[in-house]
N, C-alpha and C positions, 0 to 999 in steps of 0.2 A: 815409983810414982810416974816417972816419965813414960814408962811403958804402958801403964794403964791409961794415961792421958792420950797417948797415941792411939790406943785401941778404941777409946771412946770417939775420937775424931774420925777414925776410919769407919766406925759403925754409923755415925751421923751422916758421913758423906755417902756411905752406901745406901742409906735410907733416901737421901736426897736424889741420888742417881736413880734409885728404883722408882721414885715418884715421877722424876723427869722422863724416865723410860716409859712408864705407864701412860703418861700424858702424850708422849710421842707416838706410842703405839695407837692410842685412842685417836689422835689427830690423823695418823696415817689411815686408820680404818674409816674415819669420817670422810677423809679426802677420797678414799677409794669409793665409798658409798656415793659421794657427791659426783665423782667422775662417772660412776655407773649411772646415776640418775641423769647426768648430763648426756652420757652416751645414749641412754634410753630416750631422753627428750629429743636429742638430735636425730635419733632414728625415727621417732614419731614425726618430727618436723620434716625430715627427708621424705618419709613415706607419703605424707600429705603433699608436700611441696613438689615432689616429682610428678604428681598427677594433677596439680592445679593448673588452671588456664593462665594464671598470672606468672610473671617472672619473679621468682623469690631468690633471696640470697642472705647469707649470714656473714657479717663482718666481725672479726675479732678485735680486741682492744688495740692491737698493734697495727691495725689498718689492713690486715690481710683478709682475703675472702676464704672462709672455711668451707662454704657450700654455695653453689649456684644451681638453680633448678633448670631442667631441660628446656623450659619454655623460653629461656633467654634467646635461643636460636631462632624460634618462630617470631619473636617480637623484634629482635635487633639484627638477626642474621649472624650473630657471633655465638659460638659454642660455649658451654660452661667453662671448659678448660682455658679458653682465651681470656675470660674474666679472672679466673683464679690465678693464672700466670701473670696477669697485668691488672692489678687492682685499680689503676688509674684509667682503665678503658672506659668506665662509665663517664668520667669527666671528659675524656677525649671525644666521645661520640655525642656529647651534649652540644647543641648549637651554640655558637659563640655569644649570641645575644642573651642566652639563658644561663650561661655559666655563672653569672653573679648570683642568680637564684640558687643554683646548686651549691656553690661554695658557702653561702650564708647558711643554707639549710644543713649542710654537712657539719659545719662548725657547731651549730646549735644542737644538733642531734647528739653530739658527744658531751655537751655541757648540761643540757636540760633533759632530765629523765622522764619525758612525756612523749606520748604518741604525736607524731607530726606528719603533716601532709603538704606536698607541693605538686605543682604541675609545670612541666617543662618539655622541651622538644629535643629529640635526638635525631641523628643521621644514621640510618641503617647501613648495613654493609653494602647494600646495593645502591646506596645514594638517596633513597627515599626518606623524606622527613616524616616523623610520627610524633604524636602527642603522647606523653607518659604521665600517668598519675602515680606518684611515689608516696608510699606510706611506710614509716619506719618506727620501731619500738625498741628501746634499750632492753637488754637481757641481763638479769642478775641471778646469782645463786641464792640459796636459802639464808645466807648471811648478809645478803645485800651487796656482795661483791660484783662489780661490773664485768660481764663476760663478753660484751660485744653488742651488736645491733642486728636485729632481724628486719629485713626490708621486703616489701611487696611492690611490684611495679606492674601497672595495668595499662595496656594500650587503649587510650580513649580517643583516638583520632576520629573515628566515626561519630562518637558522641560530640566531640568538639566541633566538627564540621556541621553537625545538625544544630548545635547551639548557635553557631555563627549564622547559619541560614535562618534560624528562628529570630535572631537579633535583627538580621536584615529585613525579614518579613515584618516584624513588629515596627521597625523603623519606617519601612515603606507604608505600612498601614497607618501609623501615626501621622506621617507626612500627608498621606492621602486624605485622612480624616480632617486634618487642619486646613488643607488646601481646597476642599470642596466648597461649593457655593451654598450648600445646604447646612442647616443646623442639625446635628446628629446627637441623639440621646439613647443610651442603652440602659435598661432597667432589668434587674434579675427577678426571679419568681417571688422574692420577698419584698419587692418594690423598693429596692435599694439601687441608687444610681451607681453603676459600675464603670461607665465610660461616657464621655461627652467631648465635643469640640468647642473651641472658643466662639465659633460662629453661633452655636446654639445659645451660649450665654449672652452674647451681644444682641441677638434677635429678640430674646425674651427679657432682656435688661435685668437679669438675675444677679443679685449681690453675691460677693465672694463668700460671705458667711453661710448663705443658704446652700450654695453649690458645694461648699466644703463639708456640709453636714451629710451629704450623699442621701438625703431623705427625699424621695419622690413626693411624699405628701406635703412637705414644706414647700417644695418647688411649685406644686400645683396650687397651693393656697396663695402663693405670691402672685402667680400669673393670671388667675381667673378674673381679677378686678380689671384687667386690661381689655377684656373681651366683650363683644356685643351680646353674645349668648353663652354666658358661663355655665348655665344649666345643661344646655345641649352639649357643650364641650366636655363636661364631666361625665355626662351620661354615656357618651361614646367611649370614653376612657374606661369606665367601669365595665362596660359591655365587653370590651376587648380583653381586659384582665380576667374576666369570668369565662372567656372563651379563648384560651391560650393559643389555639391553632389557627385563629382567624387572621385575615389580612384586611386592611381598611385604607380607603382614600377619601378625603373630603377637604373642604375649605374652611379655614378659620378666619373670621373677620374681627377686626379690632375697633375699639371706640375711636381711635385716632385716624381711622381710614385705611390702615394697613390690611393686607390680605395674604395669608399663608396657605400654601398647599400642605396638608398633613398626610403622611403615609406611614403606615405601621405594619410590621410583620413579625412573626415569632423568630427568636434567635434559637438556633438548633445546633446541637453537636450530635451528628448522626441523626437518629430519629427522636432523640430526647430534646424536649423544649426546656431551655435553661433561662429564658428571659424574653424580653421584647425590645425591638429596635424601633425608634421613632425618628422620622425624618421630616424636617420642616423647610419649605422653600418660600422665600419672600417673593411674591409675584405682583406686588403693589405696582411697581413701575411698568411691568409687562401689561397689567390690566389697563393702566392709563394709556399706554402706547396702543393697545388693541382698540380702546375706545376712540382714541384720536384717529387711528387708521380707518375704523368704520365710518367715522364722521367725514374723513377725507374721501373715502370711497363713495359715500353718498353724495358729496359735493361734486366729485368727478362724474358720477353717473348722471346727476342732474344736469351738469354742464353739457355732457354728451347729448342728453335728451334735448336740451335747448338748441344745440347745434343741428340735431335732426329736425327739430321743429322749424328752424330757420330755413332749412332746405325745403320743407313742406309748404312754406308760406305762399309760394306762387300757385301751387295746386289748390291750396285752401282758398286763396283769393278768387280763383276761377269758380270753385265750388260754391262760394257764398255769393259771388256776383250774379250768377244765374237766378237763384231764388229772389235776390234783391231786385233784379230787373222785373221779375214777375210782380213782386210786391208794388214796385213803382208804377208798372203799367196798370195793374188792377185798381190801385188807389186813384190813378188819373181818370180811369173810366168812371169810377164812382163819383169823382168830383164833377166830371162832365154830366153825368146823369142828374146830379143835384142842380147844376147850372141850367141845363136844357129843359128839365122837367117843369120848371116854373111851379105853379100850384098844383099841377097834375100829380097823380099818385105814381110813385116809382114802381116799375115792374118788380114785384117782390121776388119772383124766381130768379131773374137776372141778377138782382142785387145780392141775393143769398149766395149764388154761384161765385160772384166776385169775392165775397168775404171768405168763402171756403178756400178759394185759390190763395188768398193771402195767408190764411192759417196754414195751409200745406207748405207754402214757401217758408214761413217762419219756422215750422217744424223741421224742415230740411236744414235751415241755418242752425237751429238748436242742436240737432243731431251731429252736425259737423263740428261745432264748437265743443260739444260734450266729448266727442271722441278725442279731440285735440287736447282738451284739458285733462281728460282721464289718462291720456298717455303721458302727460308732462308732470302731473302733480305728485305721484307716489314714488317712493324709494324703497321702502320695506317690502319684503315679499308677502303677498296675501293670496292664499290658496282659495280658489273657487272652482266649481264645476263649469267647464266651458266647452264650446264647440270650436275645435281647432280650425275647421274649414271656414267658419264665420270670422274668426280672428284674422285669418289670411286674407279674406276678401276685404275686410275693413282697411287693412294696411295698403292693399292694392288700390283701393279707392283714393287714398291719399296721394298715390304716385301716378295715378292714371293720366293726368294731364301731361306730366313730364314724359311718360312712356309714349303718348301719342305725338308729342312735339318732336321726339327723337325718332319717330317712325319705327319704334321697336315692336316686334311681334311678340305678344305675351300669350303663352299657352298655359292653361290651367288644367291640370289632371288631378282633381281632388277626389279622393276615394269616397264613394257614397256609403261605404260600410264603416267609415271611421267612427269609433265610439266617442262619447264625451269623456273628457279627461279632467283630472284635478290638478290644476297648476295656476300660476299667476299670469293672467291674460296680458296685462300691461307689459310685464317683463318679456314674455314670449314675443309680443308684437314689436318691442324695441329691438330684439335680436333679428327678427325677420326684416324689419325696416332697414337695419344696418346692412344685412346681407343683400337685400334687393337694391339698395343704393349702390353698393359695390358692383353688383352685376350690371346696373345701368351705366356706371362709369366705365365698365370693362368692355362693353360691346360698342361697335360703331353704329351709325345710323343704318337702320334696316336690319339690325341684329335680332337675335332670338333669345328670349328668356322663358324658361319653362319652370313652373312651380308644381311640385307633386306632393301629395300626402298619402299616407298609407299605414298599414299595421305591420310592424316588424315581427312581433310575437305576442303572446297572450298578455304581456306586461308592458309593452312598449309600442308607441306610435312614432311616426317620423314625418318631417317636412323637408323637402329638398328644393334647392334653388339652383338651376342649371343654366349656364349661359354659353354662348359660342364665341366668347371674346378672345383676347390674345393669350390667355392662360398665364400661369405663374411658374417661373423657372424653379427647379428643385432646390437650388441654393437659397432662394428667397422663401420658398414654401414653408421651411422649417422654422421661420421667424415670424410668420404672419400673426400669431396670437400674442406676440410680445408687446408690452406697452410702448407707445410712441414709435412703433415701427410702421412706416408707410412707404409706398412706392409712388404715391400721387405727387403732383406738382406742389410746390410750396404755396401754402394758402388754401389748398383744397382738401386738406385732411389733417387730423391731429395724431393719427396713429393709435387712437384709443378704442375705436369702434369694435374691432374684432377681439381685442383684449377684454373689454368690458362684456362683450357677448359671451365669450368663453367663460368668464366668471359667473355670469347670470345662469347659463345652462348648467354649470356644475352645482350651483346652489339649489337649482330645481331638481337635482338628481339625475340629470341627463348627460348627453355627450354631444359634442360638435366635431364633425370631421370634414376634411376637405380633400378633394381629388382634382388634380389639374394637369393639363398637358399643354405645352406651349403651342400656340396657333390653332388649338382645337377647343379650348374652353375650360371652364371650372365648374365644379359641383360642390356646393356646401350642403351637408346633411345634418340636421338637428334631430337627435333622438330624444324623446321625452317619455318618462314613465307615465303610465295611466294614472297612477297614484303614488307619489313619493312615500317612502317609509315613514318620514317624519311629518307628513302633511296633516294639518288640521285646518278646518275651515276657519278663515279669519286671518289675523295678522300673524306673521312669523318673523322672528328676529334671528 
């Protein structure tokens, strides 16, 4: 019985050993197949990784590097064997400031079985710093056993630098947009607000809720009630939206008196239109300043005219005294006729001649005063067809007494072929009066002043005033058209005459030039267009 019991136990043990052996053989075969699959997978991985542009490696669970791709040398300067022989080399070449990033990632990559990505900087073998984008993925067998980590490293230095430049550009653009004095609005093709600056919001007093909606239609509905002409405002907007490639500039006026310049142009990327840019500039204060400046200029111009008229007073007094003396004489004669004739009939012919002489003298006085008033009363430019030679002669008549008193020889060379021109007679006469007054002051007694007119070309005529006075030094000549600049004695000039004359001639579309030589004299030449481009008969502002 003991023998049988022993045989049974041997048989049972033999069976157990056979089962264990079969399992062992099966596990060995499975392991061989797994190792074969792993070798095949590794071969495929190597085959791909060897030719990839990125730097690849495979790290085993014990922290060793099983494989490093050849691209490691191009990216880092270190050969694959250097990494395999020193698994800590990756950490060592990571810049000190970024090692915390690497350590945290490395620890997590062993704990969390998910694909992970980080960016950090390394120092290449030659000392150059490069940006690396690192992506790693845990590797397991078909039973889920952890086999290590496969990693891919890409040099993103160029991309990183481009992103930094883009950030700088966007920052600069944003700062520029916010610092500009204009309100800026950018709307896409679907009429959605894609960009704006705070100046735009403040200018149009748009609420946060409306601007945050990014709806161009809501913004327009809010602002139109502020405008003088909401229909015209919307019509222009619809016109531009229907013609995406158009540009536009106009003025927008508000009920509260504000005035905006509105400029719009398409937003393009290459040749493709992707939206529209609107720019608004508040010119309210500028318009007020321009109006005040125009009013000041008019007052200044009028003051200068009054100064010129004051200078003319002596000549005008002589001009009016002569006809007044005739009037007085003829009236006295008429009185004598009445007193001496008694009841006899007055000689009709003699009486009529005396009356006609009175009328002639009155007409002379009226013509003088009319010329004087006509010169003094107007400030705005008014274009008319005039005879330039006649305008010159009228001004000379004003100055004739002073010229004779100073024993100045006046030479007139007025072209008989001079055509009529379209200009402002009063303004031209003011310029000529100022130039002639300067010439009179410049010459000594017995000096010479010559006035010439002529045709420069088919579009331009000229009038020149030439004197043989002391001349103007070159260092002074360049300043003579500046306001308040004068070389005259204190109390004899304001320094505004030539400055105002320069402005008048420019407004009339002409030019004023001066040529001077010390101790030889000065010539002022005023060139006037026969008809300015913007000339219309009547008032011009």
